[in-house]
N, C-alpha and C positions, 0 to 999 in steps of 0.2 A: 651646603655643609652645615651640620648642626653646631650651634654655638650656645653659650651659656653666659648669663650675666645676672648681677644682683643689683637691686635698686630700692631705695626707700620712698621713691616718688610714686604715689598712687595714680596720678595722671599718666605717668609713663607706663605703669602696669596696665592700665585701661587701654592705652594706645597699642601696646604689644599684644594684648589679648585680642583686640580687634583684628590684628594681623595674623592670627592663628598660632601664636606662640603659647606655650603652656607653663603653668606654675609648677615648679618642682618642690619647693620648700618655702615655708614662711617661718621666720624666727626674728629675734631681736639681736642687734649688734651694737656695740659701743662705737660711736663715730669719732673720727678724728677731724679737727683738732679740739673739739669742744668736750669730748668725753661723755656725751649724752647717749642714752639708750634710744635706738631708732628701730622702726619696723624695717625688716630686710626681706624682700621677696626675690627669690631666685627663680629665674625662668630659663627655658631653653626653646630653641626652634631654629629652623632652617633660615639663615640670613638674618638672625636677630641683631647682629652687629650693625647691619645696614639700617634696619628699622630704628635701632637705638640712635644712630647718627642722624637719621631724619627727624626723630623726635627732638634731639638737642638743637638741631639747626632751625627747624620750623615750628616745633611745639604745637602742631595742629592736633587738637583733640575735639571729640564730638561734644554734644551737650552734656552738662553735668549729670543729667539723668542716666547717662551711660555708666556712671560710677556705681550704680546699684548692682549691675552685672559684675563689675570688677570686685566689689566687696563680697558679693555672694561667692565668687570663685575663690577669693582669698580665704573666706571662712570655711568653705568646703575642704580646702587643704588643711587648715588649722584643725578642724574637727577630725579629719582622717589621721593626722599626726597624733592628736590627743588619744585617739582610740588605739593607736599602735598598728593601724591597718595600712600604713603607707609602705609600699614596697619599693 
């Protein structure tokens, strides 16, 4: 079943991308309780809730060099949104 979640955690985004989930939207949101502006990446995928739980329990991530792919994926969505081409 397709699920959806939002996270400010770039390591979690990388973890979820490795598991074939996709980025829907990138924006900023004011967090609670501190009221600071944070990155918010909204993702969707089949079983994403289970992978989210695995990340929270085990926090297993690949090498930091995998973040390059994560940042490229995030920027691709940001650029598409900026161009107005996101459907």
